[in-house]
Backbone as a ProteinNet text record, in pm:
[ID]
protein_1_A
[PRIMARY]
MRRNKAASPGGNAFGLQRAKAIPHEFVLDAVSMLQPRTRWMFGCLAIYVGDKIVLFLRDKPGATADNGVWLATTEEHHQSLRGEFPNMRSIQVLANKVTGWQVLPADAPDFEETALRACELVAAGDARIGKTPGARRASGRGRTGA
[TERTIARY]
1275.8	1185.9	1054.2	946.8	815.8	744.9	699.2	623.8	490.1	385.9	251.4	238	193.7	180.3	38.1	-38.4	-173.2	-270.1	-394.9	-495.6	-504.1	-526.9	-541.7	-680.4	-728.6	-861.5	-870.5	-973.6	-991.5	-907.9	-828.2	-741.9	-803.4	-718.3	-765.7	-678.3	-691	-615.3	-465.8	-422.4	-280.5	-228.5	-312.3	-270.7	-255.4	-314.9	-301.4	-422.2	-399	-507.4	-578.6	-707	-785.2	-773.2	-709	-694.5	-615.1	-529.8	-448.8	-496.1	-529.2	-577	-465.3	-498.4	-400.5	-396.8	-282.8	-275.5	-285	-364.1	-374.8	-394.8	-494.7	-519.9	-541.2	-586.5	-606.2	-476.5	-361.7	-232.3	-213.8	-248.1	-239.6	-330	-449.3	-540.7	-479.1	-411.3	-354	-237.1	-167.9	-53.6	-85.5	-209.6	-246.3	-211.2	-216.3	-184.5	-37.8	44.9	187.8	214.6	110.6	121	225	204.4	302.9	303	415.9	427.1	428	376.7	372.3	434.6	479.5	540.7	523.7	476.8	468	606.9	644.7	774.7	755.4	797.5	793.2	653	550.4	413.7	362	436.3	399	396.8	345.8	337	433.6	527.7	622.4	563.5	580.1	531.7	651.2	658.5	766.1	706.9	778	743.9	869.9	858	977.8	1071	1197.5	1295.1	1316.9	1235.5	1256.4	1147.4	1189.2	1093.3	1067.5	939.7	907.5	836.5	746.3	667	654.3	624.5	607.3	486.9	385.4	262.7	259.2	244.9	253.1	134.8	72.7	-35.4	-36.4	51.5	64.1	-1.7	-96.9	-169.3	-84.5	14.2	92.4	201.2	250	360.1	323.3	249.7	188.4	274.9	387.2	467.7	508.8	537.6	582.5	475.8	350.7	243.2	224.4	196.6	173.6	233.3	277	339.3	485.6	569.7	714.3	759.2	847	905.5	1046.3	1075.2	1210.6	1287.6	1383.5	1458.1	1599.9	1674.7	1809.4	1820	1915.8	1931.2	1948.6	2010.5	2031.7	1900.5	1791.5	1662.4	1569.2	1609.1	1520.4	1474.5	1565.4	1530.1	1431.2	1456.6	1366.2	1229.3	1226.2	1098	1021.4	1093.3	1026.3	957.3	1007.8	940.4	802.3	786.8	657.1	573.1	640.7	572.7	622.6	571	620.6	611.6	517	503.4	590.6	662.6	749.4	862.8	901.3	1012.8	1080	1195.4	1263.8	1184.3	1189.1	1121	1191.1	1116	1170	1206.5	1155.9	1175.9	1324.6	1409	1552.9	1629.7	1563.3	1626.3	1702.4	1633.6	1688.4	1801.8	1832.2	1932.9	1868.3	1936.2	1883.1	1902.6	1792	1797.6	1733.9	1738	1670.6	1519.3	1470.1	1325.9	1269.7	1171.5	1100.8	953.2	884.9	745	654.8	543.8	432.9	340.3	340.3	270.6	118.9	63.1	-81	-161	-100.4	-174.4	-162.3	-95.9	-86.3	-221.4	-260.5	-391.1	-405.7	-294.8	-300.1	-250.9	-261.8	-204.7	-251.1	-380.8	-428.1	-384.6	-391.4	-349.7	-201.7	-117.2	26.3	60.6	-9.2	15.5	-19.3	-130	-168.2	-70.1	-16.9	85.5	211.2	247.9	363.5	338.7	216.7	182.4	196.7	157.4	173.8	321.3	406	550.2	605.7	561.1	604.4	560.1	434.3	381.3	456.7	503.1	577.6	723.2	765.4	903.8	1000.8	954.4	1041.1	1159	1278.6	1400.4	1428.4	1358.5	1380.9	1316.5	1222.8	1153.1	1180.5	1230.8	1256.7	1401.7	1419.3	1553.7	1554.6	1661.7	1677.2	1734.7	1659	1709.4	1843.6	1934.7	2066.9	2164.9	2119.7	2208.9	2319.2	2286.7	2387.2	2493.6	2447	2541.4	2630.3	2570.9	2647.7	2753.3	2718	2813.7	2927	2905.1	3007.5	3104.8	3081.7	3173.8	3310.2	3408.2	3544.4	3603.9	3523.5	3575.3	3643.7	3737.8	3805.1	3787.2	3810.5	3799.4	3665.7	3641.1	3517.9	3406.8
-808.3	-879.2	-802.7	-873.4	-811.1	-832.7	-725.7	-734.6	-668.2	-728.7	-673.2	-558.4	-443.8	-328.4	-275.3	-292.3	-237.2	-344	-319.2	-415.8	-417.9	-534.3	-548.6	-603.9	-588.5	-640.4	-787.8	-824.1	-962.8	-999.9	-906.9	-935.4	-884.7	-863.7	-811.3	-694.6	-647	-530.4	-553.9	-679.2	-709.9	-730.1	-707.2	-720	-863.6	-956	-1097	-1142.8	-1212.6	-1267.4	-1376.7	-1385.1	-1485.6	-1622.9	-1633.9	-1763.6	-1859.1	-1807.9	-1888.2	-1861.3	-1965.2	-1948.2	-1893.9	-1796.4	-1736.5	-1820.5	-1880.9	-1962.8	-1875.4	-1919.3	-1851.6	-1700.8	-1666.4	-1525.8	-1435.5	-1490.3	-1409.2	-1341.6	-1400.3	-1340.4	-1210.2	-1209.9	-1086.5	-978.9	-1018.4	-922.2	-862	-945	-899.7	-803.1	-809.6	-718.9	-610.7	-600.7	-506.5	-362	-323.2	-185.1	-150.1	-251.7	-229.9	-211.2	-219.4	-209.3	-306.5	-435.3	-534.7	-551.3	-596	-638.7	-790.6	-849.5	-994.6	-1042.9	-1168.4	-1228.8	-1380.2	-1441	-1586.4	-1642.8	-1738.2	-1804.1	-1951.8	-2038.6	-2183.1	-2230.8	-2166.9	-2205	-2156	-2067.6	-2012.1	-1859.2	-1792.5	-1647.7	-1584	-1506.5	-1433.9	-1296.6	-1253.5	-1122.5	-1037.3	-920.5	-824.8	-702.2	-650.7	-524.5	-439.8	-325.1	-244.3	-322.6	-328.4	-400.8	-544.1	-590.2	-723.2	-821.7	-946.1	-1054.4	-1096.1	-1105	-1134	-1267.8	-1299.7	-1421.6	-1490.4	-1617.1	-1699.9	-1787.3	-1781.7	-1856.5	-1979.2	-2095.1	-2220.5	-2310	-2362.4	-2458.7	-2547.5	-2646	-2737.3	-2870.1	-2913.8	-3036.5	-3163.5	-3170.5	-3293	-3312.1	-3204.2	-3209.5	-3118.4	-3172	-3088.9	-3062.8	-3130.8	-3119.7	-2976.4	-2895.4	-2758.2	-2654	-2695.5	-2598.9	-2514.7	-2387.9	-2295.9	-2160.4	-2091.7	-1960.2	-1974.5	-1942.7	-1946.2	-1809.2	-1808.7	-1685.1	-1670.7	-1556.3	-1527.3	-1477.3	-1555	-1520.3	-1573.5	-1572.4	-1629.1	-1725.6	-1815.1	-1918.4	-1859.7	-1744.6	-1684	-1647.5	-1635.4	-1598.4	-1717.2	-1836.4	-1952.1	-1975.8	-1975.1	-2006.6	-1904.5	-1777	-1677.2	-1681.5	-1707.9	-1719	-1843.5	-1951.1	-2072.4	-2046.4	-1951.7	-1913.8	-1855.8	-1787.2	-1730.3	-1829.1	-1917.2	-2010.8	-2153.1	-2219.9	-2353.6	-2456.7	-2441.1	-2536.4	-2502.3	-2391	-2351.3	-2452.8	-2478	-2569.3	-2531.4	-2590.1	-2568.6	-2634.5	-2574.2	-2635.5	-2765.8	-2860.3	-2992	-3007.2	-2918.3	-2930.5	-2926.5	-2874.7	-2867.8	-2981.3	-3092.8	-3216.8	-3200.3	-3155.7	-3146.6	-3046.9	-2969.8	-2865.1	-2748.6	-2699	-2586	-2459.8	-2389.2	-2264.6	-2154.9	-2036.9	-1927.2	-1940.5	-2010.7	-2025.7	-2119.4	-2070.3	-2148.9	-2149.6	-2259.1	-2270.4	-2275.9	-2205.9	-2221.5	-2316.8	-2446.4	-2547.4	-2528.5	-2542.1	-2525.5	-2630.1	-2744.6	-2849.6	-2839.5	-2737.2	-2717.4	-2668.2	-2709.6	-2669	-2517.9	-2447.8	-2303.7	-2224.5	-2283.7	-2222.3	-2078.9	-2055.3	-1920	-1820.8	-1859.7	-1772	-1735.7	-1835.1	-1806.3	-1729.2	-1757.6	-1683	-1535.4	-1509.2	-1370.4	-1304.5	-1380.1	-1325.6	-1289.6	-1372.3	-1341.7	-1212.3	-1193.2	-1069.2	-948.9	-964.9	-856.7	-821.8	-923.8	-898.9	-826.3	-867.3	-799.9	-653.8	-630.2	-493.3	-407.9	-470.8	-398.4	-377.2	-432.2	-415.3	-503.8	-615.9	-708.5	-750	-723.1	-747.9	-896.2	-983.9	-1127.5	-1182.1	-1107.6	-1153.5	-1057.2	-1112.4	-1033.8	-1041.2	-1057.3	-1061.3	-976.9	-905.8	-831.6	-926.9	-954.2	-1047.6	-1001.8	-1095.6	-1065.9	-1014	-982.6	-926	-1023.7	-1151.4	-1251.3	-1262.6	-1266.6	-1275.3	-1151.8	-1034.8	-911.3	-906.6	-953	-946.7	-1047.5	-1147.5	-1249.9	-1216.3	-1108.3	-1069.7	-1039.7	-1079.4	-1051.8	-1156.8	-1251.1	-1358.7	-1462.2	-1528.8	-1635.9	-1764.3	-1874.6	-2004.1	-2067	-2178.4	-2253.1	-2181.7
-2892.3	-2805.3	-2802.8	-2834.7	-2838.4	-2706.9	-2648.6	-2524	-2544.6	-2491.1	-2501.9	-2404	-2454.8	-2367.1	-2361.8	-2467.7	-2469.9	-2516.5	-2487.4	-2530.5	-2681.6	-2735.1	-2879.2	-2907.3	-3032.2	-3063.1	-3026.9	-2954.4	-2913.8	-2793.1	-2742.5	-2628	-2499.9	-2399.5	-2272.3	-2231.6	-2110.3	-2064.9	-2065.8	-2071	-2071.5	-2212.1	-2314.5	-2452.2	-2498.1	-2427.1	-2461.7	-2540.5	-2648.7	-2727.3	-2648.8	-2661.4	-2591.9	-2657.4	-2771.9	-2837.1	-2748.9	-2666.6	-2576.4	-2434.3	-2362.3	-2224.8	-2136.8	-2056.4	-1965.3	-1838.4	-1807.8	-1686.4	-1561.2	-1466.6	-1335.6	-1352.1	-1430.2	-1465.6	-1344.3	-1233.3	-1113.3	-1069	-1103.4	-1069.3	-1147.4	-1275.2	-1354.6	-1296.8	-1256.3	-1195	-1068.7	-990.7	-863.1	-880.6	-992.8	-1014.8	-1118	-1158.6	-1265.5	-1232.9	-1104.7	-1068.3	-1094	-1115.4	-1143.7	-1291.8	-1373.9	-1518.7	-1573.7	-1547.7	-1591.7	-1743.3	-1794.3	-1933.6	-1931.5	-2034.6	-2040.4	-2169.7	-2165.1	-2282.8	-2272.4	-2379.9	-2383.7	-2404.2	-2320.9	-2330.8	-2298.5	-2388.5	-2363.6	-2328.2	-2384.9	-2356.8	-2222.9	-2158.5	-2028.7	-2041.7	-1941.7	-1946.1	-1846.2	-1897.7	-1813.6	-1782.1	-1657.9	-1614.1	-1574.6	-1634.7	-1608.4	-1539.2	-1440.8	-1376.6	-1384.3	-1447.1	-1471.1	-1561	-1525.2	-1606.5	-1559.5	-1464.6	-1406.9	-1445.5	-1467.4	-1475.8	-1331.7	-1294.4	-1155	-1136.6	-1228.5	-1216.3	-1351.3	-1346.6	-1465.7	-1435.8	-1520.5	-1496.6	-1586.9	-1526.3	-1602.2	-1568.7	-1676	-1660.7	-1784.3	-1784.7	-1898.3	-1862.3	-1944	-1911	-1917.1	-2002.4	-2016.9	-1913	-1857.6	-1760	-1644	-1549.4	-1445.9	-1323.2	-1309.8	-1187.6	-1154.6	-1254.8	-1230.8	-1261.2	-1270	-1291.7	-1166.4	-1189.7	-1079.8	-1111.5	-1009.6	-1023.6	-988.2	-1085.4	-1062.6	-1014.5	-915.9	-865	-920.8	-980.4	-1025.9	-904.3	-860.4	-739.8	-753.8	-646.6	-646.2	-529.8	-537.6	-435.8	-295.9	-285.7	-154.2	-83.3	-158.4	-99.8	-76.6	-117.5	-105.9	37.7	131.8	270.6	327	307.1	363.8	295.5	165.1	96	140.9	171.3	220	353.7	430.3	553.5	526.4	415.2	376	296.8	223.4	133.2	159.7	261.1	297.4	184.7	91.4	-18.8	-139.4	-132.9	-242.8	-257.1	-383.1	-408.1	-538.7	-562.7	-690.2	-801.4	-918.4	-1031.8	-1066.5	-1119.7	-1151.8	-1298.5	-1381.7	-1525.2	-1564.6	-1478.8	-1508.7	-1442.1	-1421.6	-1373.3	-1242.3	-1138.5	-1002.8	-985.9	-1085.9	-1071.3	-993.3	-892.5	-817.1	-901	-922.7	-999.2	-915.5	-965.6	-898.6	-904.9	-1004.4	-1019.1	-913.3	-842.1	-742.2	-780.5	-751	-790.2	-667.2	-677.6	-585.5	-659.9	-623.1	-702.4	-705.2	-824.7	-842.7	-767.6	-737.7	-667.6	-515.1	-465.1	-319.5	-267.7	-148.4	-95.2	-75.6	-56.8	-34.4	-155.7	-275.6	-396.1	-418.3	-424	-453.9	-347.4	-222.4	-111.9	-124.1	-150.3	-159.4	-286	-395.5	-518.8	-499	-430.4	-402.7	-306.4	-211.2	-120.2	-199.2	-295.9	-380.8	-459	-505.6	-576.5	-484.2	-357.9	-259.8	-242.7	-236.6	-222.1	-344.6	-463.7	-586.2	-582.8	-545.8	-539.3	-437.9	-330.1	-226.6	-265.2	-378.7	-422.3	-346.9	-294.9	-221.7	-309.3	-263	-341.1	-364.1	-292.7	-309.9	-436.9	-493.3	-613.5	-727.1	-836.3	-956.9	-998.8	-1127.9	-1185.8	-1311.8	-1332.9	-1456.6	-1560.4	-1668.7	-1769.9	-1825.2	-1837.8	-1890.2	-1787.2	-1666.7	-1564.3	-1528.1	-1518	-1481.3	-1589.8	-1715.8	-1827.5	-1831.9	-1811.7	-1820.1	-1709.4	-1590	-1479.1	-1497.7	-1582	-1602.4	-1714	-1783	-1891.3	-1837.1	-1911.9	-1872	-1783.4	-1738	-1654.9	-1742.4	-1684.1	-1756.3	-1679.3	-1745.7	-1677.5	-1703.2	-1634.9	-1655.3	-1597.8
[MASK]
++++++++++++++++++++++++++++++++++++++++++++++++++++++++++++++++++++++++++++++++++++++++++++++++++++++++++++++++++++++++++++++++++++++++++++++++++

């Protein structure tokens, strides 16, 4: 897995080429002190801090319903996070299936304010945001049944 760690020619401080527009770039600026790693996935930008994926930045012109800042979380934290982010909801791209991914929608009137608040929570190490990739699969090893 290739992750951008340093600036590259024609790129920026996050090592991202300017050929592809960075969705909601102000979010990267807000977490820059954490030295995040980034990775393009599915046409969106994943942000990693330490060993965890914390945020996913999406701005797709053809399918705008889930554009915004996705929070990597778990279902057990949805209610408490909704207290901080009333416009937060489950992503729709997975056909109404409840997942850990929650979106702060780009079309919400308080989008920038809530996205920056999410960055503050990430910077503070809030345990409700962030998942270690592969952790779920690893914990399920050895299980039997459906």
